[in-house]
N, C-alpha and C positions, 0 to 999 in steps of 0.2 A: 568471367561473369561480371556483370555490372549491376550494382544496386543503387537506386536513387531514393533518397529520403527527403520528404517534404517536412520542414520544420526543424529549427535548431534549438528547441527546448529540451527538457530532460529526456522525454521519450525518444526524440530524434537522435540525440547524442548517445543515449544508452544503446539504441538499436545499432548505430554505426559502430560503437565500441565492441558490441557482441560479435558482429560480423568480422571485424578486424581481428579480434582475439582468436576466433575459431577458424577463420578462413582468410589468413593475412594476404593472400594474393588477389582477393576480390577487389575490383575497382568500385569505390564508394564515392558518391557525390551527395552533398547536403544542399538542398535548395531551400531558401528561407526568405521571409519577408521581414526586413529590418524594422517595419512599423508594428510588428507584433512582439512586444516585450514580454519577458517572463514576469510573473507576479513577484512583487518585492517582499517576499516572505521567506524565512528560513525553511529548510527542508530536513527531514529526518530520513533514515534509511535503515536497512538491515545489513548484517555482515556480508551478504553475497555481493553487495556493491564493491566492497574492498576486494573480494575474490575476483571480480571482473576487472578491477584495476590492475591486479597482479597479472592476470592472463593477458591483458592489453599491453602491459609493459614488455612481455616476452615477444610480442609481435611487432612492437615499435620501440626500439631502444632510446629514441629521442624523448620518450615520455617516462620520466622517473621522479614523480613527486614523492615527497616525504611529509611527515606531519609538520615539520618546520618550514620546508621550502614551498609547499603548495599554497597558493594564494586564493583559497576558496572560503575564507573566514571560518574554517572548519574547527570543530571540537570533537573530541572522542564521545561516542555514545555507547553506554553499556546496557541500556534498556529503557523501559518506560516506568515512571513512578505514577501510580494511580492514587489519587487522594479523594476520599469521600464516596467511592463507588461501592455498591452492593452493601453487604452486611459487615464488611471489614472496616470498622470505624478508624482503625489505626493506619489505614492505607496499605498498599501492597505493591510489589515490584515485579514487573514482567521482564526478566533479564534474558540476555542472550546466552549466558553461561560464562564461567570464569575464563574460558579459553577463547572467547569470541567477543569482538567489539565491532562497532560500525562508526558512523560519523553523522553529525549535524553539519550543514554547509549552506552557503549561499548559492542557489541554483544558477543564477545569472553568471556569477563568477566561474562556477564549475563548467558551465556550457561554453562560455567564451574561451576558457583555457583549453578544454579538450577539443573544441572545434578546430583548433589550429592544425591538428593532425589529419585533417580530411580536406578534400576539395570542396570549397564553399562557393555556392552560386547565389548571388543576391537577386531578389526580384519575386514578383507574384507569379506563381506557376499553377498549372493544372496537371492532369495525368498524361499529357502529350509529351512525355520525356522519353528519350532514347535510353532504355534500360531493360534488362531482363525482368527485374522485379522492382516494384515501387512500394515504399512504406509511407503512408500518409499519417504523419504525426503533427498535423497542422493546427491542433488546438480544438477547443470545444465547438461542436456543431450548433450550440445554443447561444453563442455570443456573436455580437456584431453582424456583419453581412453574411456570415455563414448560417445564421439562424433563419430558416425558411419553414414553411408548412411541411415540407418533405422531411425535415429534420425529425419531427415528432413521429412520423410514420416509420422511420428506420431504426428507432431506438425504443427499448423497454425501460420503464422506470423501476428502480429497485427500492424496496421499502426502507425508509430512514426517517427518524423523527426531527431532523434538522433541515433548514433550508437557507440559512443566512449566517454570515460571519462578520464580526467587527475585527479588522486587522489593526494591530498597534505594535509599538516597539518601545523598549526602555533600555536602560544601561545594561551592559554585560554584568553577569554575576558569577561568583565562584561556586562551583559545585564539584566536590571531590569525586562524586560518582558519575558525573557527566551524564545525566539522564534527561529525557524529554519528560516534562511534567504534564500530566493529564488530570485536570482538577475539576471535580464536579461543581456545578453552580446551580442556583435555583432555576435558571433558564435553560440549562443544558450542560455544557462543559467548556473548559478553556485550556488551550495548549500553551506551553512556554518552551521555546526551543533556544537553547543557549548557543550563541555564536561568539567569536572572539571580540567583535566590535559592538555587539548589541544583543539584546534578547528579543526574539521574534514572538509575538503573542497573537492568539486568535480566540475571540469569544464567540462561541457557536450557539445558536438559538433557533427558534421556530417563530416566524412572523405571525402565524395564526394564533400564537399564544402570547408573544412578547413583542411590543413595538420597538422600533429603533431607539426611541427616546428612553424607554424603560431599560432596554439592554445596556445602553451607555451608562445610565444612572447606576444600575446594578453592578456593572463591570467596575466602575470607579469606586463604588462602595466596598467591593470585595478585594480589589487589587490596587487601588490607588490611581494616581494620575499617570497617564502614558501619552506618548506622541501617537496620535491617531493617523493611520495610513489610509484607511478607507473602508468601504463596506462592499461585500460581494454576496450575491445570491447564488445558490447552487441546488442541485438535486443529484441523487445517485442514479446513474443510468448505464446502459450497456447496449452496444449495437446488436441488432438482431442477427446480422451477418457481418463479420469483420473482414471478409474477403470479397473482392470485386474482380470478376473476370479471371479468377484463378491466378492472378499475378500482382494484384494490388492489395496490400495488407494494411488495415487500420491499426494504429497503436497510439498510446497515450490517451489524452482526453478526447481525441477523435474517435476512439474505440469505447472507452468507459471512464467513469468517474466514481470513486468511492470516498466517502468522508475520511479525513486524515487521522483518525484515532490511533491506528497502529502503524501508520507510515508504510502502508502496503503498496503504494503506487509504483515506486521504482522497481520493487520486486515483480509486480504485475507486468511492467514493461519488459523486464528481463525474461520472465518465464515465457511470454508470448513470442518474443524474438527468438528464443531458443527453439520453441516448437516449430516456428515457421522454417527455421534452418534445418530442422530434422525432416520436415516435409520436402524441402527443396533438395537437400543433399543426401538424405537417407531413404527417401521414398515412403515415409510414413504417410498414410492417406490423409488428404486434406480434411475430410469429414471427421476423422479421428482427432486431429489436433484442435479443430474448432469445438467439437463436443467437449473435450477435456477442458479447454480454456474457458468456455462459457460456464461450465460447472464450477470451476475454480473461482470465477468472479462472483457468481451467485452465492457460493458458500462463504466467500470473503465478506460480502455484504451481510449475510446472515450471522456470521460469527461476531461482527461488530455490533449488530443489533442485540445479540445475546448479552453483551456487556451491560445493556440497559435493563435486562429482565429482572434483576434483583433490586432495582431502584438505587437510591443513594441516601446520603444523610439529609436530603431535602425532600419533604413531602409537599410537592408543589404540582400544579396542573401539568407542567411539562413532564415531570417524572411519572405521573400517573398515565399520561398519554404514551410515553416511551415504553413503559413496562407492558402496556396492553398490546403494542405493535408486535411483540414477540409471538402473540397468538394469532397473527394474521394468517388466513387460509393459504395464501400463496407461499408461505414458509413451511408448510406441513412436511414436505419431503426432507428439506434441509434440517428442520428441527428434529425429525426422527433420526436422521443420520448422525447428527451431533449427539443426541441422547444415547445412541448405540455406542459411539466412541467412549463416552463417559462411563457407560455401564461396563464396557470392556476394561476401562482403566481401573474401576473399582474392584474388579474380579481378577484381572490378569497380571502376569509378570511383565513389567514395563520393558525390561531389556528385550524380551522376545517379541513383544508387540512392536517396538521400534524397529527391530530387524526386518519386520514384515511390511514396513511402511515406505519403502523406497518407491520412486516413480516407476522403476523398471518392473517391480512386483505388481504395482497397480495396473500397469498396462498389460502385463502377461497373464495375471490371474484375476484381475478385477478386485484385488484386495488391498486395502490400505487402512491405516489408523490415523493418518494425517487428515486435516480438514482444511481444504483450500491450500494456502501457502503455509499454514500453521502446523508445526510439528505436534506430535502426540503429547509430549511434555508441556508444550505451550497451552494446549487445550485444557489439560488437567490443572495447570497453574491457575488459569482463569476460573475454572469451575470451583476449585476449593477456596480460592480467595474471595470470590463473589459471595460465597456462603459464609464467609467470616472465619474459615478454618485456618489453622497454622500450616500453610502449604510446606514451609521449610522442613517441618518434622515428618511429613507424610511420605515423600518419595523413597526414603531408605527401605521402608517395608516392602514396597513394590519392586524396587530394583534388586534388592538382595534377598528378599523373602521367598520362600518356596510357595508361591502362589501359582496355581495351575492356570494357564491361559484358557480361554473358551475354546470349544472344539473347532470352530471355523470363524474366520473374520467376516465382517459384513461386506457387502458389495456396494460401492459408491453409486449414487444416482438412483 
């Protein structure tokens, strides 16, 4: 079988790695335009990226990076530190768990390094490629020459309070816990991603509320002077149909974009690549994988929006606007689903609920207590911390206590 991938960014490389890891005999070509560089900003990830690296190593022994030998500007990531969000004035930590870590890294360096294990073909390409299946990971349909009137017809906008980011960087800093910082600001929030050589920073805001000039002024007042990289406009979106002619799959920003609060992009690329492989190699119906994935993306966007629902330490026009978005009519189904999970968590035995939350159970029985890519404990972590409760003291009661689970799990969607 031959797989052709358009684009050598994160989505393209992740898709190629997934195919190589699970089906090492597959012929894989990556077609890319050298004039389409990756954004010069650090990236976060989840532990499943390191899982994929391990699986990839078993399929290609030439690839054997270590924390010291890899040249990706990588640092360990143990989770996300939230500062100033919700009613928890002391801040809170969304961790992966004591037994799990991931990494921050420079995506350009990562993609250049991992690309060497595949056949690379340089040049601008379309879909007239000799391959059984094609993955279009060629970047946002709303940027440059790709942006046409048809782009807006093929995509749905997902509710989000932000639409612009100021990108900057500063010196590297030492952080014993190696976390991504997600810091509330009067205009939105700011991420700080620690790399070995620098700290990558993004100040996110809404141009209908805050001008570029005010954003820069407020950014420097709160965080001090930085080297400014540039400005980017964005919105959350999702393709109405990520499959063309039953053999061309969209992935990466060509398929969807979700704001970077929880660093879910890489996981989203991986989950979709895995589902397409299940369709191609195991016969799971195309309609099934598309429906599941569209729901995951919608719930992902909804869960990030939920983070704004309890406000922040700032009582500003942005935060009033962001809180109100959680009541948007188009979120009614996803909001009800999330509230059902939280209600289950308050009543049920968490160990038993987690056992019922595998994707296999979800597909077989229509039951799960996960929400999009987020595990059940992650949902409860966010819920309790946004309310200002001491989450660290809560789980023991539900893991070990004799709390009877509800009679029947809810059905997604």
